[in-house]
C-alpha positions in Angstrom: -169.2 43.3 -153.2 -167.8 40.6 -155.4 -164.0 40.8 -155.5 -161.8 39.3 -158.2 -158.4 38.5 -156.8 -155.9 37.9 -159.6 -153.0 35.8 -158.2 -149.7 35.4 -160.1 -147.1 33.1 -158.6 -146.0 29.7 -159.8 -146.3 28.3 -156.2 -149.5 28.6 -154.4 -147.7 27.8 -151.1 -145.4 30.8 -151.5 -145.5 33.9 -149.2 -147.5 35.6 -152.0 -150.1 32.8 -151.6 -150.2 33.5 -147.8 -150.8 37.2 -148.7 -153.7 36.2 -151.0 -155.2 34.0 -148.3 -155.1 36.8 -145.7 -156.6 39.3 -148.1 -159.4 37.0 -149.0 -160.1 36.2 -145.3 -160.4 39.9 -144.6 -162.6 40.6 -147.6 -164.9 37.6 -146.7 -165.1 38.7 -143.0 -166.2 42.2 -144.3 -169.1 40.4 -146.1 -167.7 40.3 -149.6 -167.4 37.3 -152.0 -164.0 36.5 -153.4 -163.2 34.8 -156.7 -159.5 33.9 -157.2 -158.0 33.8 -160.7 -154.8 31.8 -160.2 -153.0 32.5 -163.5 -150.4 29.7 -163.2 -152.7 27.0 -161.8 -155.3 27.7 -164.4 -152.7 27.7 -167.2 -153.4 31.2 -168.6 -151.4 31.9 -171.8 -149.8 35.3 -171.3 -148.3 35.5 -174.8 -149.8 38.2 -177.0 -150.1 36.5 -180.4 -151.0 37.6 -183.9 -154.6 36.7 -183.2 -154.8 39.1 -180.4 -154.4 42.0 -182.8 -158.0 41.4 -183.9 -158.9 43.9 -181.2 -157.6 46.7 -183.3 -159.7 45.6 -186.3 -163.0 45.4 -184.4 -163.0 41.6 -184.2 -163.9 39.3 -181.3 -161.1 38.4 -178.9 -160.1 34.8 -178.4 -162.2 32.7 -176.0 -159.6 32.6 -173.2 -159.5 36.4 -173.2 -163.3 36.7 -173.3 -163.5 34.4 -170.2 -161.1 36.6 -168.3 -162.9 39.8 -169.3 -166.2 38.2 -168.1 -164.5 37.7 -164.7 -163.6 41.3 -164.5 -167.1 42.4 -165.6 -168.6 40.4 -162.8 -166.6 41.9 -160.1 -167.2 45.1 -158.1 -163.6 45.3 -156.9 -160.2 44.0 -158.0 -157.1 42.7 -156.1 -153.8 41.9 -157.7 -151.4 39.7 -155.7 -148.0 39.1 -157.2 -144.3 39.4 -156.3 -142.1 42.2 -157.5 -139.4 40.7 -159.7 -136.6 42.9 -161.1 -138.6 46.0 -160.0 -141.7 45.1 -162.0 -144.6 42.7 -162.3 -144.0 39.0 -163.4 -144.2 38.3 -167.1 -147.4 36.2 -166.6 -149.3 39.1 -164.9 -148.0 41.6 -167.5 -149.2 39.2 -170.2 -152.6 38.9 -168.5 -152.9 42.7 -168.7 -151.6 42.8 -172.3 -154.2 40.3 -173.5 -157.2 40.9 -171.3 -157.3 44.7 -171.0 -157.9 45.1 -174.7 -158.9 47.8 -177.1 -162.7 48.1 -177.5 -163.2 46.5 -174.0 -161.0 48.4 -171.5 -160.2 51.5 -173.6 -160.6 53.1 -177.0 -157.5 53.0 -179.2 -156.9 56.6 -180.2 -154.1 59.0 -180.2 -154.9 60.8 -176.9 -157.6 58.9 -175.2 -159.8 60.3 -172.5 -161.9 58.1 -170.2 -162.4 54.4 -170.1 -164.8 51.7 -171.3 -164.8 50.1 -167.9 -166.8 51.2 -164.9 -164.7 52.6 -162.0 -164.1 50.0 -159.3 -161.6 49.8 -156.4 -158.4 48.0 -157.0 -155.7 46.8 -154.5 -152.2 45.8 -155.3 -150.5 43.5 -152.8 -146.9 43.0 -154.0 -144.2 41.2 -151.9 -140.7 42.2 -152.8 -137.2 41.4 -151.5 -136.1 45.0 -151.7 -135.5 46.9 -148.5 -137.1 50.3 -147.9 -133.7 51.9 -148.4 -133.3 50.2 -151.8 -136.7 51.3 -153.0 -136.2 54.9 -151.8 -132.7 55.2 -153.1 -133.8 54.3 -156.6 -137.2 55.9 -156.5 -138.7 52.6 -157.6 -141.7 52.8 -155.3 -142.8 56.1 -156.7 -142.1 54.9 -160.3 -144.2 51.8 -159.9 -147.0 53.8 -158.2 -147.1 56.3 -161.1 -146.9 53.6 -163.8 -149.7 51.4 -162.3 -151.9 54.1 -161.0 -151.9 56.4 -164.0 -150.3 54.6 -166.9 -152.0 51.2 -166.7 -155.2 51.2 -164.6 -155.8 54.9 -164.7 -155.8 54.6 -168.4 -158.7 52.2 -168.1 -160.7 54.1 -165.5 -160.0 51.9 -162.5 -160.2 53.8 -159.2 -159.6 54.2 -156.3 -156.3 52.3 -156.4 -154.4 51.1 -153.3 -150.8 49.9 -153.8 -149.0 48.1 -151.0 -145.4 47.2 -151.7 -144.6 44.6 -149.1 -140.9 45.3 -148.6 -138.2 42.9 -147.2 -140.5 40.0 -147.8 -138.1 37.6 -149.5 -136.9 36.0 -146.2 -138.7 35.5 -143.0 -135.8 36.8 -140.8 -137.8 37.0 -137.6 -138.0 40.8 -137.8 -141.7 40.7 -138.0 -142.0 41.8 -141.6 -144.0 38.8 -142.7 -146.5 39.1 -139.9 -146.9 42.8 -140.6 -147.4 42.2 -144.3 -150.0 39.6 -143.6 -151.8 42.1 -141.4 -151.6 44.7 -144.2 -153.2 42.2 -146.6 -155.9 41.3 -144.1 -156.8 45.0 -143.5 -156.8 45.6 -147.3 -159.4 42.9 -147.6 -161.5 44.3 -144.8 -161.2 47.8 -146.2 -161.7 47.2 -149.9 -164.4 49.4 -151.2 -164.6 51.3 -148.0 
């Protein structure tokens, strides 16, 4: 399969970058090709502007959006690698979704839509976060994110199956083995994507 890995972190040498590398290694060892969309390094503009509303009028999207949509169309599987900040996705990644997953391409704009315009394909989220397991459980944040992403975002656009890995306690390498375990999770996710 051809895997598109969308990476969102301002520093490629971050722990999120290491997660991306291990995922890509696993996917390549499983025989897949991997294309990385590094949103920060490539200078993607995440700001939804007045021109982006053309999607609701049946017009053509801006060239930068069309280029990102072509990447998605080429892939057989998706991976999203970004840190959890303030219990959500970074603004850059949210802006990528806002602009790229547009009406008329990813979904039909209607009152109560059913189905998607995109073909089903597996998607893996690999999301390092500084939150501890107790923090996530106490607030119910893990379940909330899972429901939001699985049903409210990608489910709305027909993407499935979806694997969500919240890599907890990842802000500091405290020697407790969390980083090594998370990198192994990322490697396995690459090996198993589409399986």
